[in-house]
C-alpha positions in Angstrom: -18.9 23.5 -12.4 -18.5 27.5 -11.9 -15.2 28.5 -10.2 -13.8 24.7 -10.3 -10.0 24.7 -11.3 -8.3 21.5 -11.9 -5.1 22.9 -11.2 -6.0 23.1 -7.3 -6.8 19.3 -7.1 -4.9 17.6 -4.9 -4.1 13.7 -6.0 -3.9 11.9 -2.8 -1.5 9.4 -2.6 -1.7 8.9 1.5 -4.6 6.8 2.5 -7.2 7.5 5.3 -5.8 4.5 7.1 -2.0 5.5 6.9 -1.1 4.8 10.6 -1.8 1.0 9.8 0.5 0.9 6.7 3.4 3.1 8.8 3.1 0.3 11.8 3.9 -2.4 9.5 7.3 -0.6 8.0 10.2 -2.4 9.4 11.9 0.7 11.3 8.3 1.7 12.7 8.9 2.7 16.1 6.9 4.1 19.1 7.9 7.5 18.3 6.8 7.5 14.9 3.2 6.3 15.6 3.0 9.4 18.3 4.3 11.7 15.8 1.9 10.6 13.4 -1.4 9.7 15.0 -2.8 13.3 15.3 -1.4 13.9 11.5 -4.5 14.1 8.8 -3.8 12.4 5.4 -3.4 15.7 3.9 -0.7 17.1 6.1 1.2 14.2 5.9 0.7 14.1 1.9 1.7 17.9 1.6 4.1 18.6 4.3 7.4 19.6 3.7 8.6 19.1 7.4 11.5 16.5 7.1 10.3 14.3 10.0 6.8 14.2 8.3 8.3 13.7 4.9 10.2 10.4 6.5 6.7 9.4 7.8 5.3 9.8 4.2 7.9 7.6 2.7 7.6 5.1 5.0 4.2 4.8 4.4 4.5 4.8 0.5 7.5 1.9 1.1 5.0 -0.3 2.9 2.2 0.4 0.4 4.5 -0.3 -2.6 5.6 -3.5 -1.3 2.6 -4.6 -0.4 1.0 -4.1 -3.8 4.0 -5.5 -5.5 3.9 -8.9 -3.1 0.0 -9.1 -4.1 0.9 -8.8 -7.6 4.0 -11.3 -7.7 3.4 -14.1 -5.0 2.5 -17.4 -6.9 0.1 -19.9 -5.3 0.9 -23.6 -5.4 -1.8 -26.1 -4.7 -1.4 -28.3 -1.6 -4.1 -31.3 -1.9 -7.6 -29.9 -2.7 -7.7 -27.7 0.7 -4.7 -25.1 0.7 -2.6 -22.9 -1.7 1.0 -21.8 -0.5 3.9 -19.6 -2.0 6.8 -18.0 -1.1 7.0 -14.4 0.5 10.0 -12.9 2.1 9.0 -9.4 2.3 11.0 -6.6 4.1 8.4 -5.3 5.9 5.8 -6.7 8.5 3.4 -7.3 5.9 3.2 -11.4 5.9 -0.1 -11.6 7.5 -1.8 -8.6 5.6 -0.5 -10.7 2.4 -1.7 -13.7 3.7 -5.0 -13.0 4.8 -5.9 -10.9 1.2 -5.2 -14.0 -0.5 -7.4 -15.8 2.0 -10.2 -13.5 1.5 -9.9 -14.1 -2.4 -10.0 -17.9 -1.7 -12.8 -18.1 1.0 -12.6 -21.7 2.6 -9.0 -22.6 1.5 -6.1 -22.4 3.7 -3.4 -19.9 2.7 0.3 -20.4 3.5 3.1 -17.9 2.8 6.5 -18.1 3.8 10.1 -18.7 3.8 12.6 -20.9 5.3 12.5 -18.8 8.8 8.8 -18.1 9.2 5.4 -18.6 7.7 1.8 -16.9 7.7 -1.4 -18.9 7.8 -4.7 -17.7 6.9 -8.2 -19.1 6.6 -11.3 -17.1 5.5 -14.5 -18.9 6.6 -18.0 -17.7 7.6 -17.0 -13.9 7.1 -14.2 -14.4 9.5 -10.5 -14.5 9.2 -8.1 -16.7 11.2 -4.4 -16.4 11.1 -1.5 -17.6 12.7 2.5 -17.0 12.4 4.9 -20.1 12.6 7.8 -21.6 11.4 9.4 -21.7 8.2 7.5 -22.9 4.9 9.2 -25.8 4.5 8.3 -27.4 7.9 4.8 -25.9 7.7 4.4 -27.8 4.3 5.9 -31.2 5.7 3.5 -31.3 8.7 0.2 -30.8 6.1 1.6 -33.0 3.9 2.3 -35.7 6.3 -1.6 -35.4 7.5 -2.6 -36.0 3.7 -0.8 -38.7 2.6 -3.7 -41.1 3.0 -5.7 -39.1 0.5 -6.3 -40.1 -2.9 -2.6 -39.3 -5.1 -4.6 -39.6 -8.1 -7.4 -36.8 -7.3 -4.5 -34.8 -6.0 -2.1 -35.1 -8.7 -4.9 -34.4 -11.5 -5.8 -30.8 -9.3 -2.2 -30.2 -9.3 -1.7 -30.7 -12.8 -4.6 -28.6 -13.7 -3.6 -25.7 -11.4 -0.3 -25.7 -13.7 -1.9 -25.6 -16.8 -3.9 -22.8 -15.9 -1.0 -21.1 -15.2 0.9 -21.6 -18.4 -2.1 -20.8 -20.0 -2.5 -17.3 -18.6 1.3 -16.4 -18.9 1.0 -17.2 -22.5 -2.0 -14.9 -22.8 0.2 -12.0 -21.4 3.6 -12.5 -23.4 4.1 -11.0 -26.6 7.7 -10.7 -28.1 6.4 -7.6 -29.8 5.3 -5.9 -26.6 8.6 -6.6 -24.7 10.1 -3.8 -22.9 12.9 -4.8 -20.7 13.5 -1.4 -19.4 10.1 -0.8 -18.3 9.4 -4.0 -17.2 12.5 -3.5 -14.8 11.0 -0.1 -13.6 7.5 -1.6 -13.0 9.0 -5.1 -11.6 12.1 -4.6 -9.6 14.4 -7.5 -9.3 14.4 -7.6 -5.1 10.2 -7.7 -5.3 10.5 -10.6 -7.5 13.0 -12.4 -5.6 10.6 -11.6 -2.4 8.2 -13.3 -4.1 9.7 -16.1 -5.3 8.5 -15.3 -8.8 10.8 -17.5 -11.0 7.4 -18.2 -13.2 6.5 -18.9 -16.6 6.5 -16.3 -19.2 5.4 -18.0 -22.3 5.5 -21.7 -23.8 9.1 -22.1 -23.8 9.2 -22.0 -20.0 11.2 -18.7 -20.0 11.0 -17.4 -16.7 10.8 -13.9 -15.1 14.5 -14.1 -14.0 15.5 -15.0 -17.5 13.7 -12.0 -18.9 15.4 -9.5 -16.5 18.9 -11.0 -17.3 18.5 -11.0 -21.0 
């Protein structure tokens, strides 16, 4: 194309809905939102103003943690109707991440949380329902007590098959020849792994991600 100069192209890292991500930052205040509401994504991307630079860093921090949590959270089956996993995010992204997994698993109850709080989402009929509740152990106890009368053999088989699927997946991703601890630690910081409860199998020897980091 005549006159096209690749050197003038700006690669945008700030999304159009950056206000949404900004609102999820742990330190976001009304002042931050008022300051950002009249900014265009490009302004937030390229500005050198210290306050706008701070807003950009806040948006990127939330986006980064959201991406990591979606990648690291491991869902486990609860009977045949629910999946649950550990999640303890730094920012206020619990409901957003839970909704993400609910949309990926229509008709299945998704429960994410930790000892202090939990998020519950269900995507059905094109609509998302969600709730914010007590700690994950309490919610799981309530749900389990309501399903004790279900067929234990059927439930056990489902859980066993789910674990086999995970082990096959991790075995397929693992290769000692490609092991690069430095790159692994850059791409998968330990604080994100802990936030997602990622003590997961990496290979057929049942090594965990924590073992991999600490070698």
